[in-house]
C-alpha positions in Angstrom: 43.3 -11.8 -116.4 46.9 -12.8 -115.7 45.8 -16.3 -114.7 43.7 -16.6 -117.8 46.5 -15.4 -120.0 48.9 -17.8 -118.4 46.5 -20.7 -119.0 45.9 -19.7 -122.6 49.6 -19.4 -123.3 50.1 -22.9 -121.7 47.3 -24.3 -123.9 48.9 -22.9 -127.1 52.2 -24.3 -126.0 50.6 -27.7 -125.5 48.9 -27.5 -128.9 52.1 -26.6 -130.7 53.9 -29.4 -128.9 51.2 -31.9 -129.9 51.4 -30.7 -133.6 55.2 -31.1 -133.4 54.9 -34.6 -132.0 52.3 -35.5 -134.7 54.6 -34.1 -137.4 57.5 -36.0 -136.1 55.5 -39.2 -136.2 54.4 -38.5 -139.7 58.0 -38.0 -140.7 58.9 -41.4 -139.3 56.1 -43.1 -141.3 57.2 -45.4 -144.1 54.4 -44.2 -146.4 54.6 -40.9 -148.3 52.2 -38.5 -146.5 51.1 -35.4 -148.4 48.5 -32.8 -147.6 47.2 -30.5 -150.3 44.6 -27.8 -150.3 41.5 -27.9 -152.5 43.4 -26.0 -155.2 45.9 -28.9 -155.4 48.7 -26.9 -153.7 50.9 -29.0 -151.4 50.9 -27.8 -147.8 52.6 -30.8 -146.1 55.3 -33.2 -147.4 56.9 -35.8 -145.0 60.3 -37.3 -145.2 59.1 -40.5 -146.8 57.5 -38.4 -149.6 60.9 -36.8 -150.1 62.6 -40.2 -150.3 59.9 -41.7 -152.6 59.7 -38.8 -155.1 63.1 -37.2 -154.8 61.7 -33.7 -154.2 62.8 -32.0 -150.9 60.2 -30.4 -148.7 61.1 -26.9 -149.9 60.8 -28.1 -153.5 57.4 -29.6 -153.0 55.5 -27.2 -150.7 53.3 -24.9 -152.7 53.6 -26.9 -155.9 50.6 -28.3 -157.8 50.4 -32.0 -157.2 49.0 -32.7 -160.7 52.0 -30.9 -162.3 54.6 -32.3 -159.9 53.6 -36.0 -159.7 51.7 -36.9 -162.8 52.6 -37.0 -166.5 49.0 -36.7 -167.6 45.4 -36.7 -166.3 44.6 -40.4 -166.1 41.0 -41.8 -165.6 42.0 -43.1 -162.2 43.2 -39.6 -161.0 40.0 -37.9 -162.3 37.9 -40.6 -160.5 39.9 -40.1 -157.2 39.2 -36.3 -157.2 35.5 -36.8 -157.8 35.0 -39.6 -155.3 36.9 -38.0 -152.4 34.8 -34.8 -152.6 31.5 -36.7 -152.9 32.2 -39.5 -150.4 35.0 -38.1 -148.2 37.6 -40.8 -149.2 39.0 -42.8 -152.1 41.4 -45.7 -152.3 43.1 -47.1 -155.5 46.2 -47.4 -157.6 47.8 -44.4 -159.4 50.8 -44.1 -161.8 53.0 -41.3 -160.7 56.5 -40.0 -161.5 59.6 -39.1 -159.5 61.9 -36.2 -159.8 64.1 -38.3 -162.2 61.2 -39.1 -164.4 60.9 -42.7 -163.3 57.4 -44.1 -163.4 56.1 -45.6 -160.1 52.9 -47.2 -159.0 51.4 -46.3 -155.6 48.6 -47.6 -153.6 46.9 -44.3 -152.6 44.4 -43.5 -149.9 42.7 -40.1 -150.0 40.8 -38.5 -147.1 38.9 -35.2 -147.1 39.9 -33.0 -144.1 37.4 -30.4 -142.8 37.8 -27.5 -140.4 36.0 -27.1 -137.0 32.9 -25.9 -138.9 32.8 -29.0 -141.0 33.8 -27.2 -144.1 36.4 -29.1 -146.4 39.7 -27.3 -146.5 42.3 -30.0 -147.6 43.0 -33.6 -148.6 45.3 -36.0 -146.9 47.1 -38.4 -149.3 48.9 -41.5 -148.0 50.8 -43.2 -150.8 52.5 -46.7 -150.6 55.0 -47.6 -153.3 53.9 -50.9 -154.8 56.1 -50.7 -158.0 58.3 -53.6 -157.1 55.4 -55.6 -155.7 53.5 -55.1 -159.0 56.5 -56.0 -161.0 57.1 -59.1 -159.0 53.4 -60.1 -159.4 53.6 -59.4 -163.1 56.8 -61.5 -163.4 55.1 -64.3 -161.5 52.0 -64.1 -163.7 54.2 -64.0 -166.9 56.2 -67.0 -165.7 52.9 -68.8 -165.0 51.7 -68.0 -168.5 55.0 -69.1 -170.0 55.0 -72.4 -167.9 51.4 -73.0 -169.1 52.3 -72.3 -172.7 55.3 -74.7 -172.4 53.0 -77.3 -170.8 50.5 -77.0 -173.6 53.4 -77.2 -176.2 54.9 -80.3 -174.5 51.5 -82.0 -174.5 50.8 -81.1 -178.1 54.3 -82.3 -179.1 53.8 -85.6 -177.3 50.3 -86.1 -178.7 51.2 -85.0 -182.3 50.2 -87.6 -184.9 53.5 -87.4 -186.7 56.9 -88.3 -185.2 59.0 -85.4 -183.9 62.7 -85.8 -183.2 65.4 -83.3 -182.2 69.0 -84.2 -182.9 72.2 -82.4 -182.2 74.4 -81.0 -185.0 76.3 -84.3 -185.2 73.1 -86.3 -185.8 72.6 -87.8 -182.3 69.0 -88.0 -181.0 68.2 -85.6 -178.1 64.4 -85.9 -178.0 61.7 -88.2 -179.5 57.9 -88.0 -179.0 55.4 -90.8 -178.6 54.6 -91.0 -182.4 58.2 -91.9 -183.1 57.9 -95.0 -180.9 54.8 -96.0 -182.9 56.8 -95.7 -186.2 60.1 -97.3 -185.2 59.2 -99.4 -182.2 61.9 -97.9 -180.0 60.9 -95.9 -176.9 62.1 -92.3 -176.6 64.5 -93.5 -173.9 65.9 -96.1 -176.2 66.2 -93.6 -179.0 68.1 -91.0 -177.0 71.8 -90.9 -178.0 71.3 -93.0 -181.1 72.7 -91.7 -184.4 70.5 -91.1 -187.4 72.6 -93.5 -189.4 71.5 -96.4 -187.1 67.9 -95.9 -188.1 68.2 -95.7 -191.8 68.4 -98.7 -194.2 71.2 -96.9 -195.9 73.7 -96.4 -193.0 75.5 -93.5 -194.8 72.5 -91.5 -196.0 72.0 -89.3 -193.0 75.7 -88.4 -192.7 76.3 -87.8 -196.4 73.0 -86.3 -197.5 70.5 -85.2 -194.8 72.8 -83.4 -192.3 74.9 -81.6 -195.0 71.6 -80.6 -196.8 70.2 -79.0 -193.6 73.5 -77.2 -192.9 73.7 -75.9 -196.4 70.1 -75.0 -197.0 68.5 -74.9 -193.6 66.2 -77.8 -194.3 65.9 -81.2 -196.1 62.7 -82.9 -197.3 62.5 -86.4 -198.8 61.4 -90.0 -198.6 63.7 -92.7 -197.3 63.6 -96.3 -195.9 64.2 -96.8 -192.2 64.5 -99.8 -189.9 61.9 -100.9 -187.4 62.9 -102.4 -184.1 61.6 -105.8 -185.3 64.0 -105.7 -188.3 61.5 -104.8 -191.1 62.0 -101.8 -193.3 59.4 -99.1 -193.9 59.1 -95.9 -195.9 58.9 -92.5 -194.2 58.5 -88.9 -195.3 61.1 -86.7 -193.5 60.8 -82.9 -193.2 63.7 -81.3 -191.4 64.9 -77.8 -190.4 67.5 -76.0 -188.5 67.0 -74.7 -184.9 69.0 -71.6 -184.1 69.8 -69.9 -180.8 69.1 -66.2 -180.0 72.3 -65.1 -181.8 71.3 -67.0 -184.9 73.8 -69.8 -184.5 72.8 -73.4 -185.3 72.2 -75.4 -182.2 70.1 -78.5 -183.3 67.9 -80.0 -186.0 64.2 -80.9 -185.8 62.6 -83.6 -187.9 59.0 -84.3 -188.6 58.5 -88.0 -189.5 55.5 -89.5 -191.2 55.0 -93.2 -191.8 53.9 -93.5 -195.5 53.6 -97.3 -195.6 49.9 -97.1 -196.2 50.3 -94.5 -198.9 52.9 -96.5 -200.7 50.8 -99.7 -200.4 47.8 -97.7 -201.8 50.0 -96.4 -204.6 51.2 -99.9 -205.5 47.7 -101.2 -205.3 46.5 -98.6 -207.7 49.3 -99.4 -210.1 48.5 -103.1 -209.9 44.8 -102.5 -210.5 45.7 -100.3 -213.5 48.1 -102.9 -214.8 45.5 -105.7 -214.2 42.9 -103.7 -216.2 45.4 -103.0 -219.0 46.5 -106.7 -219.2 42.9 -107.9 -219.1 42.0 -105.7 -222.1 45.2 -106.8 -224.0 44.5 -110.4 -223.0 41.1 -110.4 -224.6 42.5 -108.8 -227.8 45.5 -111.2 -227.8 43.3 -114.3 -227.4 41.2 -113.4 -230.4 44.2 -112.4 -232.5 46.2 -115.5 -231.6 43.4 -117.9 -232.7 43.0 -116.1 -236.0 46.8 -116.3 -236.6 47.2 -119.9 -235.6 45.3 -121.4 -238.6 47.3 -119.5 -241.3 50.6 -120.4 -239.5 49.6 -124.0 -239.3 48.8 -124.1 -243.0 52.2 -122.4 -243.8 54.0 -124.9 -241.7 52.2 -127.8 -243.2 52.9 -126.8 -246.8 56.6 -126.0 -246.0 57.0 -129.5 -244.6 55.4 -131.1 -247.7 57.6 -129.0 -250.0 60.7 -130.0 -248.0 59.9 -133.7 -248.5 59.3 -133.3 -252.3 62.2 -131.0 -253.1 65.7 -132.2 -254.0 67.3 -128.8 -254.7 69.5 -127.8 -251.7 69.0 -124.1 -252.2 65.2 -124.5 -252.2 65.4 -126.8 -249.2 67.4 -124.1 -247.3 64.9 -121.4 -248.0 62.0 -123.7 -247.0 63.8 -124.5 -243.8 64.1 -120.8 -243.0 60.3 -120.4 -243.7 59.6 -123.3 -241.4 61.8 -122.0 -238.6 60.3 -118.5 -238.8 56.8 -120.0 -238.7 57.7 -122.0 -235.6 59.0 -118.7 -234.0 55.7 -117.0 -234.8 53.8 -120.0 -233.5 55.9 -119.8 -230.2 54.8 -116.1 -229.9 51.2 -117.0 -230.5 51.5 -119.8 -227.8 52.9 -117.1 -225.4 49.9 -114.9 -226.3 47.5 -117.7 -225.5 49.3 -118.5 -222.2 49.1 -114.8 -221.3 45.4 -114.5 -222.2 44.3 -117.9 -220.7 42.2 -117.2 -217.7 41.9 -120.8 -216.4 42.0 -121.2 -212.7 45.3 -122.6 -211.2 45.2 -126.2 -210.0 45.8 -125.6 -206.4 47.5 -127.9 -203.9 49.5 -127.4 -200.7 53.1 -126.7 -201.8 56.4 -125.7 -200.2 57.8 -122.7 -202.0 61.3 -123.5 -200.9 61.1 -126.9 -202.7 59.7 -125.3 -205.8 62.7 -122.9 -205.9 65.2 -125.8 -205.5 63.5 -127.7 -208.4 63.9 -124.7 -210.7 67.5 -124.2 -209.6 68.3 -127.8 -210.5 66.8 -127.3 -214.0 68.6 -124.0 -214.6 71.9 -125.1 -213.1 73.6 -125.8 -216.6 72.7 -122.2 -217.6 74.3 -120.5 -214.6 77.9 -120.9 -215.8 80.0 -118.6 -213.5 77.1 -116.9 -211.9 77.1 -117.3 -208.1 73.6 -118.1 -206.7 73.1 -117.6 -203.0 69.9 -118.7 -201.2 68.5 -117.7 -197.9 65.4 -119.9 -197.6 63.7 -119.8 -194.2 61.1 -122.4 -193.2 57.7 -121.4 -194.7 54.2 -122.6 -194.1 52.7 -124.5 -197.1 50.5 -122.4 -199.4 47.7 -123.2 -201.8 49.2 -122.7 -205.3 49.7 -124.3 -208.7 53.1 -125.9 -208.6 53.7 -125.8 -212.3 52.7 -122.1 -212.6 54.8 -121.0 -209.6 57.8 -122.8 -211.1 57.2 -121.0 -214.4 57.2 -117.7 -212.6 60.5 -118.5 -210.7 62.1 -119.7 -213.8 61.2 -116.6 -215.8 62.5 -114.3 -213.1 65.8 -116.2 -212.8 66.2 -116.3 -216.6 65.8 -112.5 -216.6 68.5 -112.2 -214.0 70.8 -114.5 -215.8 70.4 -112.6 -219.1 70.9 -109.2 -217.4 74.3 -110.2 -215.9 77.4 -109.4 -217.9 80.3 -110.5 -215.5 81.0 -111.4 -211.9 77.3 -112.3 -211.7 75.5 -112.8 -208.4 71.9 -113.8 -207.7 70.4 -113.8 -204.3 67.1 -115.7 -203.6 65.4 -115.1 -200.3 62.1 -116.3 -198.8 60.4 -114.7 -195.8 57.3 -115.6 -193.8 55.0 -112.8 -192.8 51.8 -112.8 -190.8 49.4 -113.3 -193.7 51.7 -114.0 -196.7 55.1 -115.4 -197.8 57.6 -113.4 -199.9 60.1 -114.6 -202.5 62.7 -112.0 -203.5 65.1 -112.6 -206.4 67.8 -109.9 -206.8 70.8 -109.7 -209.1 73.8 -107.4 -209.8 73.0 -107.2 -213.5 72.6 -104.1 -215.7 69.4 -103.0 -214.1 66.3 -101.4 -215.7 66.0 -97.7 -216.5 63.5 -95.9 -214.3 61.4 -94.9 -217.3 60.8 -98.6 -218.1 59.8 -99.8 -214.7 56.1 -99.1 -215.3 56.2 -101.0 -218.6 58.0 -104.2 -217.9 54.8 -106.2 -217.2 53.3 -105.1 -220.5 53.0 -107.7 -223.2 55.7 -107.5 -225.9 57.7 -104.9 -223.9 61.3 -106.0 -223.6 64.7 -104.4 -223.0 66.5 -107.3 -224.7 68.0 -107.1 -228.2 65.7 -107.9 -231.1 65.2 -111.6 -231.6 66.3 -112.5 -228.0 62.9 -112.2 -226.3 59.2 -111.9 -227.1 58.4 -109.6 -224.1 55.7 -112.0 -222.8 57.6 -113.7 -219.9 57.0 -111.0 -217.2 53.4 -110.4 -218.3 52.7 -114.1 -218.0 54.3 -114.1 -214.5 52.1 -111.1 -213.6 49.0 -112.9 -214.7 49.9 -116.1 -212.8 50.6 -114.3 -209.5 47.4 -112.2 -209.8 45.4 -115.4 -210.3 46.9 -116.6 -207.1 45.7 -113.4 -205.3 49.3 -112.3 -204.9 51.4 -109.4 -206.1 54.7 -109.0 -207.9 56.9 -105.8 -207.5 60.1 -104.7 -209.0 62.9 -102.4 -207.8 65.8 -101.6 -210.1 68.4 -99.0 -211.0 70.5 -98.8 -214.1 73.9 -100.4 -213.3 72.9 -101.5 -209.8 70.8 -104.6 -210.5 67.2 -105.6 -210.1 65.1 -107.2 -207.4 61.7 -108.8 -208.0 59.5 -109.5 -204.9 56.6 -112.0 -205.1 54.0 -112.0 -202.4 51.6 -115.0 -202.0 48.9 -115.4 -199.4 49.2 -118.1 -196.8 
């Protein structure tokens, strides 16, 4: 019996020693190790559990895990309890809380523990803190999403059909997309660092109008003329707005640029078609009216001449002379109507427009007085045109300029060769034409001259001649700032 008791005591000692060693190992583990009974009461709490959750061993032992570690019954927690009883183990993620109320995420492994009879008596929980890992992965994923969003934005910006430019607060270009190059001809690299004033036909417009407008109202929208790399000018629609930083402070401007050359050409074409239809209708009416008026005027003139020859009374002669002069004026107007209405085809031959301009200038030279005429006539390919009719157009336009100039007069005549047409531009620094009259100046009998100083047929005749040459005639003018007529004729 003594030997048996001694062996039994030694066995218990070895068992206790083994348990102490196992407990010591569990305390050294990095993971939080918890054992709870089937009623959720904590019966073991290692040092890592104390470090992770902030509860000491004494504070944790005997407490309900659900009340101590969880804010609420989550679907994952309910699933863990069910599966561990049914299958003996469960692994998954759980959201728990610390003593300070901080939410943490743990990777938890649950194992059902049974006694020597195989009856469940507790559950072993091994929890690994993955909060920082999950946060890091979330940050990486968020960064990837942000990078992808930026990539998509960058591609969309580059492939946008309209030009997009970003400039600093002083008006210097920071960024340009591909569409800007298509509009201006300058690459994004060439554009970088340029000032907006360098691109506009009016070198002061951006600094005096656009930038102040954005700073004052936060945006500016309008049409303006800009310069292409090849030197030509083109119209754009510019829509701008302010870019602000997180504090709401202005940091840059963004502009959306749309080339509206096609729209302007279409608009001009529609105006020309409307004008042509209107003039055609008026022409038919004018032709019929002119022929009916011509015969009575001829008779009046004939009888006035006969009476002048047979009258010796000076007072009667003076009155008959006035009648004859007025009849001649009326006949001149009728002739203009017939010229306007005449639809005869031009007598075409190969002509040099520059030489036609020089011929007209030599004829008009005595009328120029103190007006300074400057020419910029570049070599042009010969075109098919009626020399006499083209001279008539140039002469009419120059006479208009001469009559509009009051003092310190200047007239500029330019010719330009394009791919499929040539251009003649005649500009002056005269009184200009009010905006409300620009759509009427090609109408028959419309004139801005004083009564008796013009019939209002000159420009309508010019319009008809140019249209019969398959060309176009345009006008730009502003009251007090002169007028420019541009004639385009096909090569």
